[in-house]
N, C-alpha and C positions, 0 to 999 in steps of 0.2 A: 915089921915094915910099916911105915907111916902111910896112912891113906887119907884121901880127901873126898869130900862129898860133891865136888863139882863134876859135871859130866865130862868136861874137857880134860880133866886130869886122870880119869879112870883108865885102866888098861883097856885096849881095844877088845870088844866082844868078839866071839868066834863066829857068830852067825849074823847075817844081815838083819834078821828079825830082832835079835837081842840088841844089836847095835842101835837100831832106831828107838827101841824102848828105853835104853840107857842114855842115849846121846841126844834125845831131843824131839820126840814126836810132838810134845807140847810146844816147844819152841817153833817147830815148823808150822804147826796149826795156827799159833798166834801170829806168826809172821805172815801167813797167808791171809788171816783176818785183817791184819794191818794193811796189807797191800790192797785188799778189796775196799778198805775204808778210805783209800785215796780217791775213790769214785767221784765225789763231788768236785774235786780239784782237777779231774781229767776231762778230756774233750768229750769222750763218750758219755760221761755223766752230765756235763753241761749241755751236750747236744740234745738230751731228752727234754730239757726245759727251754731250749733256745727259742723255738717258735712262739710259745706263749709269752716268754720274757720280752722278745722283740716287739710283739703286738702291744704288750702292756706299756712299754716305754716309748712307743711310737717310732721304732727303728726297723719296721718290717719292709720298707722300700729298699731298692738296690743301694742307694747312698747310705741308708741306715745300716745295712748289712756290712758294707765296707767299713763304716765307722766303728761298728761293734767288733769287727774282726781286728781293727787296729787297736782298740782297747784290749782285746784278748791277747794280741801279739805282745804289747808292752807289759801287760799284767803277767804274762807267762815269763817273759825275759827277766823282769824284775824279780818275780817269784823264784826263778832258777837260782838266784843268789842265796836262797835259804839253804841250799845244799851244803854250802861251805861251813856255816856255824854249827849245823846240826851234827855233821860228821865229827867235828872237834869235840862237841859236848858228849857224843855217844862214846867216844874213847876215854873220857875222863870221869864220867859220872855213872851212877847206877842206871843200867839200861831200862829197868822197869819204870823209873821216874821219867826218863826221856820219852819213852813210848806213851805213857799215860798223859804227860803234859802236852805232847804233840796232838793226841786225839782230842783232848779237851779244848785246846786252842782252835783246832780245825772245826770242831762242833760249834763253838761260839761264832767263828767267822762265817760259817755257812748259815747259821741262824740270823746273823746280822745282815748278810747279803739278801735274805728273803724280804727285808724291809726297805731295800733300795728303791728310791723314787726319782733320783737324778742320775745323770751319766757319771758324775764324780763319785757318788756312792757306789754305783755299779763297778766302776774302775777299781776302787779300793777293795771291794768284795772279790773281784777277780784276782787281784794281787795276793790277797790273804789266802783264798782257797787254793790257788795255783801253788803259792809258796809253801803253805803248810801241808797241802795234800800231795799234788803231783811231784813236788821236789823233796821237801823234808821227810814226809812220811814214807815215801818210796825208799829213800836212803836208809832210814831207820829200819824198815821192814827187811830189805835185802841184807843189810849188815847184821841185823839180829840173827838171821839164820847163818850167814857166811862165817861169822865169828864163833859159832857154836860147833863147828865141824873142822876136822883136819882136811887137808887137800884131797886125800884119797877117798874121803866120804862125801866130798862136796857135790859131786855129780848126782849121787842118789838123793841127797838132801834137797838140792835145787829142783830136781825133777818132781819130787813130791810137793815141794813148795809151790811150783808153778801149777801143778795139777789141782792142789787143794784150794788155790786162789779162785779157780773158775766157779765152783758152786756158790761161793759167797758173792761173787760178782753177779751170778745168775739170780740169786735171791734179791739183790738190790735192783737189778734191771726189771725183774718181774714185779716187784713191789711198787716201784716208782711208776712203771708203765700202767699197772692196774689203777693206782691212785689218780693218775692224770686222765686215763681213758675211760675207765669204768666207775671209779670211785667218786667222780664229780668234784675232786679237789682242784683248786687253782695251784699254779706253780709255787706261789709264795707259801702256802700251807704245806705243800709237799716238801719244799726245801727246808722249812723250819723243822719238820718232823725228822728229816735226814740229819740235821744238826743235833737234835736231841739224842738220836740213836748213837751218834759218834761219841758224845759225852758219856753215854752209858757203856760203850765199848772200852773206855779207858780202864774199866775194872778188870779186863783180861790181863793187864800187865801184872796183876798180883799172882798170876799162875806161873810166872817165869822166875826161876831161881836167880838169886843175886850171885854173880860170878866175879871173883877177884881178878884183876888184870896184872898182878905183879908176881904170880908164881912162875917158877922155872918152866913148867910144862906149858903154861899159857903162852909165855914168850917164845918158847921153842916151836909152838904150833905155827907161828907165822914166820919162821926163819927160812923156809925154802921158797924157791921160785924167783921171778924177776923183780927187779926194782922198778919203781915208777918210770924212771928215765929209760931203762932198758926196754920196757914195754912200748914206750912212745917211739922208740927207734925201729920197731918191727913193722913191716908193711901190713901184717895181719891185723894189728890193732886198729890201724886207720881204715882198712877195708871193712872190718866188722863194725866199728863204731860209726863210721859215716854212712854205710849202707843201712844199718839198723835205724840210724837217726832219720835218714831219708824215708825209710818205710814208715816211721812214726809220723813224719810230716804229712805223708799221704793219708795215713789212717786218721789223723786228727782233723784234716780238712774234710774228708768224707764223713766222719762221725758227726761233726758239728752241723753239717748241712745235709745229712742223710735224708731227712724227711722232705726237704725241698728238692733234693736230687730225685727222689722217688716220684714226687709230684710232677716234676718236669717230664718224666717218662710216662706219666698217666697212671701211676699206681697210688693206692690208698694209704692212709696212715696205719690202718690195721696191718697191712702187708709189711710196712716198715718195722713195726714192733715184732711181728712174727720172724722176719729175717734177722733182726737183731738178736733174738733168742736163738735162732739157728746158728748164727755165727759163734755165739758163746758155747753152744753144745759141741759143735764140730771142733772148735779150738781145744776143748778138753780132750777129745779123742786124739787130736793131732799132737798134743803134749805127751800123751802116753806113748804114741808111736815113735815120735822123734826122741823121747827119752830112752827108748829101747835102742834106737839107732846111734845115739850120740857116742857110744864107745865102739861102734862097729864101722862107722862111715866117717871119713874126714870132715871136720867142721866146715871147711870151705865148700865141700859138695852139698852139705845140708843147707848152707846159706844160699848157694846158687839155686837150689830147688825152691826155697822160699821165695826168692826174687822172681823166678820164672812163673810160679803160681800167682804171685801178685800181678805180674804183667798180664797174664791171661784174664784175671778178674777185672782189671782196669779196662782192657780192650772190650770185654763182653758187656759191661753194664750199659754204656751209651747205646748199644745196639739192641738192648732188651725190649721186646714187644709183648712177650707172654709172661705169665706168672712164673712158669717153670724156669724161664731164663733168669729171673731174679733169684729164685732159690738156688740155681746153679752158681750164680755169683756169690751168694752167701756161703755155699760150701767151699768154694775156692778161697774166699777171703778168710773163712774160719780156719782152714788148714794152714794158710800162711801166717795168720795172726798167732795161732797157738805155737807154731814152730819158732817164729821170731821171738816170742816171749821167753821160751825155754832157752834159746840160744843166748839171749841177753843175760839171763840169770846165770847160766853155766859156763859160757865161753871164757870169761876172764879168769876164773879160778882154774879151769881146765888147762888153759894155755900158759898162765903166768903164776899159778900157785898162790899161796896165802901171804907171802912175805910183805907185800904192800898192796894187798888186794883192795883195801878200803879206798886208797887214793885212786887206783885204777878204775874201780867201779864208780867212784865219785865223778871223775872227769867224763866217763862214758855217759853217766846219767845227765850231766850238764849238757852234753851234745844232743841227747835225745829231747831234752826239754826245750832247748833253743830251736831245734828243728820243728818240733810239734807246734811251737808258737807261730811258725810261718805258714803252716798248712792251711788254716782257714782263710788267711789273707790271700793266698795264692788262688784258692777256689773262688772266693768272693770277687776278686779282681778280674778273673777270667770271665765270670758270668756277666759282670758289668760291661766288659769290653765286647763280648761276643753274644750276650743274651742267653748263653748256655754253658753248662759245665763240661761239654764234650771235649773241647780242645785240651783242657787240663788233664782229663783221663788219658787221652791219646799221647800227649807229651810225656807224662809220667810213666806210662806203660813202656815207652821206648827207653827211657832212662833206666828203668828196672831191668830190662832185658840186657842192656849194655853192662850194668853192674854185676849181673849174674855171670857174664863171661869173665869179667875182672876177678870175681871171687874164685872161679875155677882155676885161674892162673896164679893165684897168690900162695906163696909157700907158708907153711906153718912154722912158728918158732919152736925151738927146743931149749928148755931150761930144766935144771934139776929141781923138781917140785917138792921134794921132801927135805925137811931140815936135817942137817948132819947131826944135830944134837939129839934128835929123836931116834936116830939110827943106832945110837950107842946102847 
């Protein structure tokens, strides 16, 4: 019998442990590292240097914040277009080369942004870091893992992928926070060091096996499930994609101006960094718990729980007057953020299979990028109009509550998720 050395073509192992050894622990780990490496192109990464950046470029006043939010909005929207070519490239060329090139280009873009002295240079830096990080590298990271597993294994793989991403994010947040707060480095030096680290991370691509895309088994792997058009015709696709995108919009606005939001409530920068760490730790535990629930509870109920938890946290923060109130907010936000991340990674393959999973994930990623671009502008505009962020929190909390009810009423689609060719 002819055998092949690719993990995708091997016979399925009998145990979960051997399945992960043979089918891609390395791929999951490297995919998780790649997702963490999107940090400088994401709002929570930019949020850690937003205040010193605005002060450095003379944009710290209310009008300057709105102008910066507008630059961020258009930089993110333009950067979202990077999702389209990178998906095409990933399907046609060696995935190791695509991953390595993406990390190197993002590293150089972040390093170049650290030298920006005009708003035009800042705008170009935002386009490149958003496009190469939040958009392109996210697609590469998720697709790297998704294309290494059959539909039946995808839930386990994505659960571990989501879990393993958190410690790498934690290291970045802790390192950047220390450099800015205790290390005495300015934001330009810190951002240049982040860029250099990304270039070095490109070496991780050498740990991934080269996988041919023309074998019968590889083609059959993606034969089951819904087509792209079939997925778009189901109410569940729109409920999940739009509610998760709206959640991302809220999270991006809160993350970018978190320090200023805390300052408005009379809390210190030290508390901001502590709560940011707490959110990351709680999100890790949330991923473990929701990963266990994902095959036991309908996905719509899990989504509704995330939205309700988000609504509670949004209502609570504007009323916070004690330190423990802020920590309670961090716990609620951490639970919701961990669960939403896991749902975004696992929902599409679980509901629609692997047949055209790349296109389905791609359009969902586009929605989240577009929505996240609007978040900072919404929060900055509300503060300029009302001198406070409170109304934005209250309005969005109500929307989250209504969307939780919609999620509970949404039927789940039913598609044959296994390829007929693989059943023979």
